[in-house]
N, C-alpha and C positions, 0 to 999 in steps of 0.2 A: 644432469643434474640441476639444470638451470634449467631441462624442463617444466623438473616436478617443481617447486618454487611455482614460474609460472604460472600454471596447472589451479598450483592450489589458489595465485590469488586469483586467475580466472573468476574460481567456486566462488571466492568470499566476492567475486564483484556482483556474479550472478545472481547471489543471495541477496545482498543491495536491492537490484533493478526490480525482484519480483516482489521484495518486501515494498519497494516506494511504488510502484504498479497495485499493489493491494490496499493502500493507504490511500489512492489517491482513488478508485474506486471507491473506496468510504467516504470520501470528497463529494456534500451533496451537491445539485447540480439543482436546476428545476424540472428536470426529470425523475424518473422515480429510479429507484437501481435495487433491488435484491442485495449486492455487497454493503447497501447501508443496515442491514438491520441483520442480516446473519449472523453474526458475533455477536447482536447484544446479548449479556447473560442475565438467564431466568431460571429467579428460586423455582426448581422443580422436584420433586423425590428427595430434599432434606441434604439436594444440592445446587451448584450451580449451572447451568449448561448450556451450553446455546444453542439460540434462536434455530437454528439450522436442523441442530438434532429432536430439535418437537415440534415440528410445522412444515408445511409446505411455501414457501415465500414465492406469489406469480406477479406479475406487470401487466393487469390488463388492458390501463392505459399507461400513458405517458404520465400524469402526474399521480397515478394513482398504485399503493402498493396493498395486497392481499393477501392475511394469513391466515390460514387454515391450519391449525391444532391436530395431532392423529390422535391424541387426547383430548374429549371437550372438556375434562374438568380443569385441564390446565390454561382451560380460555383467560380466566382472572390475571392467576400471574406473568401472564405476557404483556397481558393490558400495563400492569403495574408496570414493568419492567420494562417495557418501550415511552412509556409517561417518562418514565427518569431521563430517558434521551432527550438527548435534541435534536429531531429529526425535521425541523419546522413546521410539524403538520401535529395533530394531537388523531392517536387512536379512538375510530369508535368501534363499540365490540356490538354486533348484533344478534349474540348466541351462538353462530356457529363461524363467524370469518371476524380476524379484528381487518379493519382499511383504514388504511391513514392517505388524506389525500395532500399531496405536495403542491404548497402553496408557491406561485412566482417568486422568481429570486427580485429581491432591490435592487436597482441601481447599486445604493451604497454596500449590500451584503455578496452583490457581484467581487467589489472593489476588496473586502476582506477576505473573498475567497483569493483572488487572483493572489494575496496578500500573501496567502498563508502557501498557497500553494509553491511561490516563486522559494518562499523560505525554507519549505519542506525540500524543496530541488534544490536546494544551496545545501543544506543538510546531505544528502545524499551524495551528493558530488563530495563533500568533506571527506565523508568515511571513504570512500574512495578514494581521494589522495595520502588518506592514513595508511587503506593498504599499499598503495601503491611504494608509500613509501617503504615501511614494511619490508618488502619483498624486495628493496632495492638495499637496504640497510640488511637484508642477508644474503645478498650477493657479495655485496663487499665485502661481509666479513670472510666469505667463503675464497672471496680472492686473496685476502689478507693471509687465511690461513693453508695458501697453496692447492684449494680443492678444485678452485677453477679456475679459469688464466684471463688475462687484463681484455686479451679480444670479449672472451664471456661476457663481460661487465659491459664493453659497447656496444654488445648485442640486446644482451638482457637488458640496459637500457632504451635501446631503441624498439626492442617488443613491449618494455612496460608505457613504454611513452605513447604509441599503437591503439593498446588496448585501453588505458586511462582515458584516450580520445574515441573511440569506440563504443566505451559505457556509457561517456558522458555524452554524447551522442544518441545514447538511448533514454537514458536522464528526460535533454531537452525533448525530445519527438514523445516524451510521454507526458511532459508537461504543457506542451502546447500542443495536444490533444485536450487536454483536461480543459486549456484554459479555452478552447473555441468549444468546448462543452455546455463552462457557464457561462461563454458570452461576452469575456472580460476583456 
């Protein structure tokens, strides 16, 4: 029973880390990244669709994103959607592709991005701590109902502490990597 609680906690924590990693990929740096535009919603065929479903996205240079729609009729819709998103650069449409040149980051913008990164990192850690607390309360309730022993409670606390430490370390690694990428 304790193992089930721990397994459920680890699944929740893994999901938090995956979501955090995805958010960090979207965070703009001075280098072009397809993740920054893949999920941009484009009005097409009467509904909104993510850009990755309408076009191929390539990075031919470190500061350039190139978008080639599969249907040339969607070029203007994609361009409009990209203009409504703050990418740091303006999309240019050459009739076949849309290109976005990513300008270098200013010192002030780097500082803003690092602050945002640290804020998102702390938010992810708060979610991890909340998940740990929920699992601990569940273990304590099972001990109170005599479904688990006192030994299970102490063993569970040790496992919970070890688990949250591992996931916090993973969040820290992702943050440090992104901070280095930003240059902060």
